[in-house]
C-alpha positions as CSV (number, residue, x, y, z in Angstrom):
1,M,2.6,32.8,14.1
2,P,3.7,29.8,16.9
3,G,6.3,27.2,15.6
4,I,6.1,23.5,16.4
5,D,7.1,23.7,20.1
6,E,4.5,26.3,20.6
7,C,1.5,24.9,19.2
8,L,1.9,21.5,20.8
9,L,2.4,23.5,23.9
10,E,-1.2,24.9,23.3
11,A,-2.9,21.6,22.5
12,M,-1.8,20.0,25.4
13,R,-3.6,22.5,27.7
14,L,-6.7,21.3,26.3
15,P,-8.5,19.3,29.0
16,G,-7.8,15.9,28.7
17,A,-4.7,16.1,26.2
18,R,-2.3,12.9,26.6
19,C,-0.1,13.5,24.3
20,A,0.7,16.0,20.9
21,A,2.7,15.2,17.9
22,V,3.6,16.9,14.3
23,V,3.7,14.5,12.2
24,D,4.9,14.3,8.1
25,W,2.3,11.6,7.1
26,I,4.4,10.5,4.2
27,S,7.6,9.8,5.7
28,G,6.0,9.0,9.6
29,L,8.5,11.0,11.1
30,A,7.6,13.7,14.4
31,L,8.9,16.6,14.0
32,G,7.9,17.4,17.6
33,V,6.2,16.2,20.6
34,A,4.7,16.8,23.8
35,G,3.4,14.5,26.3
36,E,3.0,10.7,26.6
37,P,2.8,9.1,23.8
38,P,0.3,6.4,23.0
39,G,2.0,2.6,23.9
40,G,5.0,4.8,25.4
41,D,7.1,5.2,21.9
42,H,7.2,8.8,20.2
43,E,8.4,6.9,16.8
44,A,5.8,3.8,16.9
45,A,3.1,6.4,17.3
46,A,4.1,8.6,14.8
47,C,4.7,5.9,12.1
48,E,1.1,4.2,13.2
49,T,-1.1,7.2,13.0
50,A,0.7,8.3,9.4
51,E,-0.2,5.3,8.0
52,L,-3.6,5.8,9.2
53,A,-3.2,9.6,7.9
54,R,-1.9,8.7,4.2
55,M,-4.7,5.8,3.8
56,V,-7.6,8.5,4.6
57,A,-5.5,11.1,2.6
58,E,-4.9,8.9,-0.5
59,Y,-8.9,6.9,-0.9
60,R,-10.9,9.1,-3.4
61,S,-14.1,7.6,-1.7
62,L,-13.5,9.3,2.0
63,G,-12.9,12.9,-0.1
64,P,-15.7,15.3,-0.2
65,L,-18.7,14.9,-1.7
66,S,-18.4,18.2,-4.4
67,A,-15.0,16.0,-6.0
68,L,-17.9,12.9,-6.9
69,G,-20.7,14.7,-8.2
70,P,-24.3,13.0,-8.3
71,P,-24.5,9.5,-9.1
72,G,-25.4,8.7,-13.0
73,D,-24.3,12.3,-13.4
74,P,-22.7,12.4,-17.1
75,A,-20.9,15.5,-16.1
76,T,-18.7,13.5,-13.6
77,A,-18.0,10.3,-16.9
78,T,-14.2,10.4,-17.7
79,P,-13.8,10.5,-21.6
80,D,-12.0,7.5,-21.8
81,T,-14.9,5.5,-19.7
82,P,-17.7,4.6,-21.5
83,P,-21.3,5.3,-19.0
84,Q,-22.5,2.5,-17.3
85,V,-25.6,1.0,-18.0
86,P,-27.3,-1.1,-15.9
87,Q,-26.9,-4.7,-17.6
88,A,-30.3,-7.2,-16.9
89,G,-30.0,-10.5,-15.4
90,P,-32.3,-12.8,-14.3
91,P,-35.1,-12.3,-12.2
92,G,-33.5,-11.6,-8.8
93,H,-30.3,-10.9,-9.7
94,D,-28.7,-7.9,-8.0
95,N,-26.2,-6.8,-10.8
96,G,-23.4,-6.6,-7.8
97,P,-20.3,-8.1,-8.3
98,G,-19.3,-10.6,-10.5
99,P,-20.6,-11.2,-14.3
100,G,-22.5,-7.8,-15.7
101,G,-21.7,-6.1,-12.1
102,P,-20.9,-2.5,-11.8
103,E,-17.2,-3.4,-12.5
104,A,-18.0,-5.1,-15.8
105,A,-17.9,-1.8,-17.9
106,S,-14.5,-0.7,-16.7
107,G,-12.9,-3.7,-15.1
108,H,-13.1,-2.0,-11.4
109,P,-15.9,-1.5,-9.2
110,F,-15.4,2.2,-8.0
111,P,-16.8,5.1,-10.6
112,P,-13.8,6.9,-12.3
113,A,-12.7,9.9,-11.0
114,P,-14.5,13.2,-12.0
115,P,-13.0,15.5,-14.3
116,G,-10.7,18.2,-12.7
117,A,-10.5,15.8,-9.6
118,P,-7.1,14.9,-8.9
119,H,-5.7,11.8,-9.1
120,L,-4.4,10.2,-6.0
121,S,-2.1,7.5,-6.7
122,G,0.3,7.4,-3.9
123,P,2.2,9.9,-1.5
124,A,4.3,11.4,-4.3
125,A,0.6,12.7,-5.6
126,H,0.9,15.2,-2.7
127,R,4.4,16.5,-2.9
128,G,3.4,19.3,-5.6
129,G,1.5,21.5,-2.5
130,T,-1.6,19.9,-2.7
131,A,-3.5,19.2,0.9
132,P,-5.2,16.0,1.2
133,A,-9.3,16.6,1.0
134,V,-9.8,15.3,4.3
135,E,-9.3,18.1,7.3
136,D,-9.4,15.6,10.4
137,I,-10.1,11.9,11.5
138,I,-11.3,11.1,14.7
139,A,-10.6,7.1,16.1
140,T,-11.8,6.3,19.6
141,N,-11.6,3.7,21.8
142,S,-13.1,2.7,25.3
143,D,-11.1,5.4,27.2
144,S,-9.6,7.8,24.5
145,Y,-10.0,9.5,21.3
146,H,-7.5,10.7,18.8
147,L,-7.5,13.1,17.0
148,L,-5.2,13.8,13.3
149,R,-5.6,17.3,12.5
150,F,-4.1,17.5,8.6
151,V,-1.6,21.1,8.5
152,T,-2.4,22.9,5.3
153,G,0.4,25.0,3.4
154,A,3.1,23.4,5.8
155,L,5.8,21.2,3.5
156,D,3.7,20.6,1.0
157,G,0.7,20.0,3.1
158,T,2.1,16.4,3.8
159,L,1.9,17.2,7.8
160,F,-0.6,16.9,10.3
161,L,-0.8,16.8,14.2
162,H,-1.9,14.3,16.4
163,L,-3.8,14.7,19.6
164,W,-4.3,12.0,22.1
165,L,-7.3,13.0,24.2
166,A,-8.4,10.8,27.4
167,R,-12.0,10.2,27.1
168,D,-13.6,11.2,30.5
169,E,-11.6,14.4,30.9
170,G,-11.4,15.5,27.0
171,N,-14.4,17.2,25.0
172,L,-14.2,16.1,21.4
173,A,-15.8,19.2,20.0
174,L,-13.8,21.6,21.8
175,A,-10.6,19.8,21.2
176,R,-11.5,19.6,17.2
177,I,-12.1,23.5,17.0
178,R,-8.7,24.4,18.9
179,L,-6.5,21.7,16.7
180,A,-8.2,23.7,13.5
181,E,-7.2,26.9,15.1
182,I,-3.8,25.6,16.2
183,A,-3.2,23.9,12.9
184,G,-4.4,27.4,10.3
185,R,-1.6,29.4,13.0
186,M,1.2,27.3,12.9
187,V,4.3,28.1,11.2
188,L,7.6,25.4,10.2
């Protein structure tokens, strides 16, 4: 099973690869890097991508559909939250934000987490060995792709692989497949 350096070298062999890094998304520290970083600074790139990874990993709205259940399903209501009943408003009123809107019953615009779903309230929520529900993140710009792949099972699921690809040379589909394979084999 390959370690960090071998995994980074394998990622750098992908067509169009410009930089690869293994980053802890809790601290923002790079555990290993290869290639030229975006912006020329490995530490800054690790911090910035960790911030993106942390944001995506912690928000339930970006989790899998299976964790939320179908809308209006009584099975997804929590015991401490009353069911949401649409408030009748004047004709033409959409019951959106404001009095009588969706946040009127609970004081919050989003539905409660279903029973058994993990409550993600901050970085400490993932210290218990629970990896984020998100598998990868893709950011695109005019000339490159940034692919972040979460590594499960390593350091309580707080690591991700960051691959920076040149858009004209790289193959995003191939990179996603290969990065998933690399992340699955990586040992620390």
